[in-house]
N, C-alpha and C positions, 0 to 999 in steps of 0.2 A: 601493365604499362612499364616499359623498361626505363632505365635512367635517362637515356637520351631523349625519349619522348617526354618524360616528366620535366626535364630542363626546358625543352622547347615550348611546353605548355605555358610557362611563365615568362617566355620571351615576348613581352608586351610590345606594342607599337613604339617605335623609337622616336622620341621627340626631335632628335637631330635630323633623322630621315624625313620626318614630316615637315620640319622647318625648311629643308632644302626643296622638298616637293612644292612648297608654296612659291618659291622663286622660279622653279621650272615652269610652273603653270602661269605665273603672272609677270615675271621679269627674266625671261630666258636669255635675253641679250646681255644681262649684267655679268654673266659668267662668274658666279659666286664660288670661291675656292675655300675649302675648309681644311684646317690642319688637324689630322686625325690623332695627333699626339697630345692635343690639349683639349680642354673641356669646351662644351658649347658656349658657356659664358665667356671664356677667354677668346674664343673665335668671334663672338659678337663684339667684344671690345676692339679686336683688331679690325673688324669690318668698319666699325664707326670711326676708328682712327684713320683708316685708309680713305673712306668716302665722306667723312665729315659728320658732325653731330646731327645734322638734319636727317641722316640715314636711320636714326633710331626709330623714327615713325614707321618706316617700312619694316624694320626689325620687329617691332611690336606687333605689326600686322601678321608677320610670319609666325611669331610665337603664339598669337591668338589662334591662328589657323591650326597649329600643331596641337594646342591644348583643347581646342574644340573637337578635333578628331579623336584624340585619346581619352579625354575626360568629359566631353560634352553631354554624354548620357551615362550617368553614374551606374545605372542599373546593369550596364553591359561591362562594367569594370570588375575584375577579380578582386573583391573587397573582403578581406579577412574579417572585418567587423560583422559581416552578415551572419556568421555562425555563432556569434556571441550575443546577438540582440543588443539590448540596452546596457548589458554588462560591460561592453567595450570601454565605456567612459566612467565606470563606477569608481575608479581610483581618483578621478579629478572632480567629481560632482561636489564633494565636501568643500572645495575651494569657492564654490558659488552659493553656499547656503545663505549668506547674508546680503546677496545682491538685491538692490532695490531701485526705485525710480530715479534716485540721485546719481546712479552709477552709469558710466559709459563703457561700452565694450566694442572692440573690433575683432572680426574673424577674417583672417587673411587666407585666401585660397578657400573660400567658403563653399564652392561649388553650388549645389542647389539648396543649401541651407539646412540640410537634414542633420548634420552633425551638431550644430548649435541647438536645434530643437531637442535632440537627444540629451545634451548636457544640461540644459536649463529646465526642461520639462514644463511644469506649471508656472515657472518663473519667467518664461520666455517673453511675456508682455511687460516685464518690469523695467529693465535697463534701456537706455538709449543705445541702439545697436547700429554699427556700420558693418556692412558685408561687402567684401571686395574679392573679385576673381577676374582673371584675364579671359576666361572662356565666355564668349557671347552666348553660346548654347546653354551653358549651365545657368547663367544669369537670367536668360529668358525663361527657363524652367522654374527658377526660383520665384520670379515675379508673377508667374501664372499660379503658383501653388499657394501663396499667401500675400496679403496686403495689410501692412500695419503702419500707422503713422509714425511709430517710434523707430522705424528702420530706414536707414540710408543705404542704398544699393549702388555700388560703383563697379563699372566694367572696365578695368584697365590693369596694367601691371602695377604691382605694389611698389616697386622701386621707382617707377615713373610717376607715381601719385604724389600729391602735395598735401601732407598733413602737418599741422603745427606741433611744435614740441609740447610734451606733457598734455596730450589730448585725451588719453583713455585710462580708465581705472583698471581695465582688463584688456590684455593683448593676447589673442589666441592665434596660432597658426599651426595647424595639424597636418602632418604628412605632406608638407608643401615646400619648405625652404630648401630641401635637398634635391628638388626636382631639376631636371636638365634645363639649362639656360638661366638658372637662378644662382646668384652669387650668395652663398651662405653667410659670409662675413658681413657683406653690405646689408643683407636682409636682417640679420640679428641686430646689427647696429641701429637700423631704422626702427625695429620693434622697440628697442630700448629708448630711442629718442622720442617716440610718440607716446610712451607710457608715462603716466604721472608718477611723481615720487611716492613711494610706498605702494605703487600699483603692482599688479600681478601679471607675470609673463608666463604663458604655457605654450611650449613648442613641442612637436612630436616628430618621430622618425618612423616610417613604415617598417614593420617587422613581420613579414610573412604574406602568404597567399593561401587560398583555399585549394586543397587537393580535391578536385572535382570528382575523382573516382571514389574517394573514401569519405568526402565531406568533413575533412579535418584539416588542421593547420599544418602548413609547411613553413617553418620559421626561416627568416633571412631576407635578403634583398637580391634581386637579379642584377648581376654585374655584367655589363655588355663587353667589358674588356676581357673577361675570362669565359663568358658563356655559361656560368653556373649561378645557382642561388647561394650566395655567400652568407653564412650564419653570423659572421663577425662584423660585417659591414654596417648594419644598423647601430651597433654599439659604438663603433668607431666614430660615426657621424654624431651620435648623441654626446660623446665626450668632447668633440670639437665644439658643439653648440654650448655645452657647459663651460668650457674654457673661455669662449668668447664672452659669455655673460659674466663670468668672474672678472675678466679683464675690464669690462665696461663698468663694473662696480655693483653687480647684482648681489643680493644677500640671500641666505637660506636656500641655496640651490639644491634641488632634490631630483634624482633620476628614478623613475618608476618604470619597471619592465612589466607592461600590462599584457593582456591577451593578444591585442592586435598591433600594438606599437609601443615605442619607448617614449615616455613623457619626460621632458626637461622643464622643471618648474622653478621659478625664481622671482624675487621681488626687487623692484628698483628702489634703491636707497633714497 
């Protein structure tokens, strides 16, 4: 496989293209215009400013459509975690050793729930858990796979959701907050807002794909602006997240470069 073919292999479905596809299929008369020089998140803000705050409901429908198509069936996603088994989360499992029934936990961008089951293992039934994801397909799969009374499942955008301040002892969002259409700053601020004082925040940034030819890791993140897998981009995003947490007042912030992603871990003072 030559370099061009390898680059194209990791050119995943583009959330922005899928977002526009939704409007073409359902609201073709609206003539949605996108500024290619700014992010999808900034385009969304412009659309809401132009068309009014009520337009956010249609925006969320379009985002749900896009994430359903791209991430609705996780088994079809090129997921670097697959070649590491349960070891993908070995570096963060110690943070959950003392979790018990008195604790509350939220997993933002939970998809079908598999990552949290990997992290908690036999302790999965202990805390009160909230799982939230914008993909209806992923949530449907999650709800078919297990039913537990200690779990609340929410199918909506995290930034549009309504959580009280200081609600959770553990706030997790893995490989989610840097996705297209999501504002990293607002998302990190909301994670901090809903976490209890002395609570733990664990966020992560995707760092690689599976080379399907060799069944080994290719580190980096596909950059649509350059058309390459950029090895530095995940670290740049992780540093942005760390700086945001520092500005908000998090303490003991740690960055861990693991097998499949970069974890940013901090406590709310």
